C-alpha positions in Angstrom: -27.3 24.4 136.4 -28.8 21.4 138.2 -26.7 19.3 140.5 -26.1 16.3 138.4 -22.9 14.7 139.7 -23.0 11.0 139.2 -21.0 9.4 142.1 -21.1 5.8 141.2 -19.2 4.4 138.1 -22.0 3.7 135.6 -20.8 0.8 133.4 -17.4 -0.2 132.1 -16.7 -1.5 128.6 -14.3 -4.4 128.4 -14.1 -4.8 124.7 -10.6 -5.5 123.4 -9.7 -5.5 119.8 -7.4 -8.5 119.1 -4.3 -8.0 116.9 -3.5 -10.3 114.1 0.2 -10.9 114.1 1.9 -12.3 111.0 5.4 -13.7 111.0 7.5 -13.4 107.9 9.0 -16.6 106.6 12.5 -15.1 107.2 11.9 -15.0 110.9 11.6 -11.3 111.2 9.8 -9.6 114.1 6.0 -10.1 113.8 4.1 -7.1 112.5 0.5 -6.0 112.8 -1.4 -7.0 109.7 -2.7 -4.1 107.7 -6.5 -4.0 107.2 -8.0 -3.4 103.7 -11.0 -1.2 103.0 -13.1 -4.2 102.2 -12.1 -5.9 105.5 -13.4 -3.0 107.6 -16.5 -2.1 105.5 -19.6 -1.8 107.6 -22.7 -3.4 106.2 -26.2 -3.3 107.8 -29.1 -5.3 106.9 -32.1 -7.1 108.4 -29.8 -9.7 110.0 -27.6 -7.2 111.8 -24.4 -5.3 111.3 -21.2 -6.7 109.7 -18.0 -5.0 111.1 -19.9 -2.5 113.2 -18.1 0.8 114.0 -17.9 -0.1 117.7 -16.7 2.3 120.5 -17.7 5.5 118.6 -20.2 8.1 119.7 -22.3 7.6 116.6 -22.4 3.8 117.2 -23.8 4.2 120.8 -26.3 7.0 119.7 -27.6 4.5 117.1 -27.8 1.8 119.8 -30.0 4.0 121.9 -32.7 3.7 119.3 -32.6 0.0 118.9 -35.0 -2.5 120.5 -32.3 -4.5 122.3 -30.6 -2.5 125.3 -26.9 -2.3 125.2 -25.8 -1.0 128.6 -22.4 -0.1 127.3 -23.9 3.0 125.8 -24.6 4.6 129.1 -21.0 5.5 129.9 -20.7 7.2 126.5 -23.5 9.7 127.2 -21.2 12.0 129.2 -18.6 12.2 126.5 -21.3 12.8 123.8 -22.8 15.6 126.0 -19.4 17.2 126.6 -18.7 17.2 123.0 -21.7 19.3 122.4 -23.9 16.7 120.8 -26.9 17.2 123.1 -29.5 15.5 120.9 -27.2 12.4 120.9 -26.5 12.6 124.6 -30.3 13.0 125.3 -31.0 9.8 123.3 -28.5 7.9 125.3 -29.4 9.3 128.8 -33.1 8.9 128.2 -32.8 5.3 127.0 -30.5 4.3 129.9 -32.6 6.1 132.4 -35.8 4.5 131.0 -34.1 1.1 131.4 -33.5 1.9 135.1 -29.9 2.8 135.1 -29.9 5.1 138.1 -26.6 7.0 137.2 -28.2 8.1 134.0 -31.3 9.7 135.5 -29.6 12.8 136.9 -28.0 13.3 133.5 -31.3 12.9 131.7 -32.7 15.5 134.1 -29.7 17.8 133.4 -30.3 17.6 129.6 -34.0 18.4 130.1 -33.5 21.2 132.5 -30.8 23.0 130.5 -32.3 22.3 127.1 -29.2 23.4 125.2 -30.5 22.8 121.6 -34.2 23.0 122.6 -36.3 24.7 125.2 -35.8 23.8 128.9 -38.3 21.2 130.3 -38.3 21.6 134.1 -41.3 19.2 134.4 -39.4 16.4 132.7 -36.3 17.2 134.6 -38.1 16.9 137.9 -39.7 13.7 136.8 -36.3 12.0 136.2 -35.2 13.4 139.6 -38.3 11.9 141.2 -37.7 8.4 139.7 -34.1 8.4 140.9 -35.3 9.6 144.4 -37.9 6.9 144.6 -35.3 4.3 143.8 -33.2 5.4 146.8 -30.4 7.1 144.8 -29.0 9.9 146.9 -28.3 12.2 143.9 -31.9 11.8 143.0 -33.0 12.5 146.5 -31.0 15.6 146.7 -32.0 16.9 143.2 -35.7 16.2 143.7 -35.5 17.7 147.2 -34.2 20.9 145.6 -36.9 20.8 142.9 -39.5 20.6 145.7 -38.0 23.4 147.8 -37.8 25.6 144.7 -41.2 24.6 143.3 -39.4 24.2 140.0 -40.9 21.6 137.6 -43.1 20.3 140.4 -45.4 21.8 143.1 -43.6 23.4 146.0 -43.5 21.1 149.0 -41.0 22.2 151.7 -41.7 19.2 154.0 -41.1 16.5 151.4 -38.1 18.4 150.0 -36.4 18.6 153.4 -37.2 14.9 154.0 -35.5 13.9 150.8 -32.5 16.0 151.4 -32.2 14.5 154.9 -32.3 11.0 153.3 -29.5 11.9 150.9 -27.4 13.3 153.8 -27.9 10.1 155.8 -26.5 8.2 152.7 -23.4 10.3 153.0 -24.1 12.8 150.3 -21.8 15.8 151.3 -23.8 18.3 149.3 -27.0 17.3 151.0 -25.2 17.6 154.4 -24.0 21.1 153.5 -27.6 22.0 152.5 -29.0 20.7 155.9 -26.2 22.7 157.7 -27.3 25.9 155.9 -31.0 25.6 156.8 -32.0 24.0 153.5 -31.2 27.2 151.6 -30.5 26.1 147.9 -28.2 29.1 147.4 -25.8 27.5 149.8 -25.0 24.8 147.3 -26.0 26.3 143.9 -25.7 30.0 144.3 -25.4 31.1 140.7 -28.3 29.1 139.3 -30.5 30.1 142.2 -29.9 33.7 141.5 -30.3 33.5 137.8 -33.0 30.9 137.3 -34.9 29.8 140.5 -35.3 32.8 142.6 -38.9 34.0 142.6 -39.2 37.7 141.4 -40.0 40.3 144.2 -42.7 42.0 142.2 
């Protein structure tokens, strides 16, 4: 499995739902007003959405396909992926990565590499890694460096691969440092995937 640990916090949602308190005429303790079905009905038309179902996975998956970019969706991609909804997670990660959210790029690569519900796409995965690396993101530098050392999804280039891993190590990436200490051997940081997926056949 690709190294796809997002180190920095992506984006935090700060939406609070206000509570409507009603006080009985008798002076009793305020109670939360009960909502009726008509009050919470969601209605969508050409002007927008009335009472949108916010903070749900489905809501943010739909947001990923809309013209206006809502950055709050980016933090939901992880939870959508871990729930097993890989088509939805892919929509979120690809949209956020396309909008330049660096923390989403390794996850977009992870979805492309592993495939889950569709065939693996190492070329697309390496492209996301490259974009993250070129933006100076240490996780992207590490991952693209590994892609180059393996010749997986991209042409083998040991010199550039080592250079990128060195850059990630200089930024403080502990996995990259361990890789350097072990002579840039990918198996030192991802032993199982390298044995099962990346190792070149002997004959």
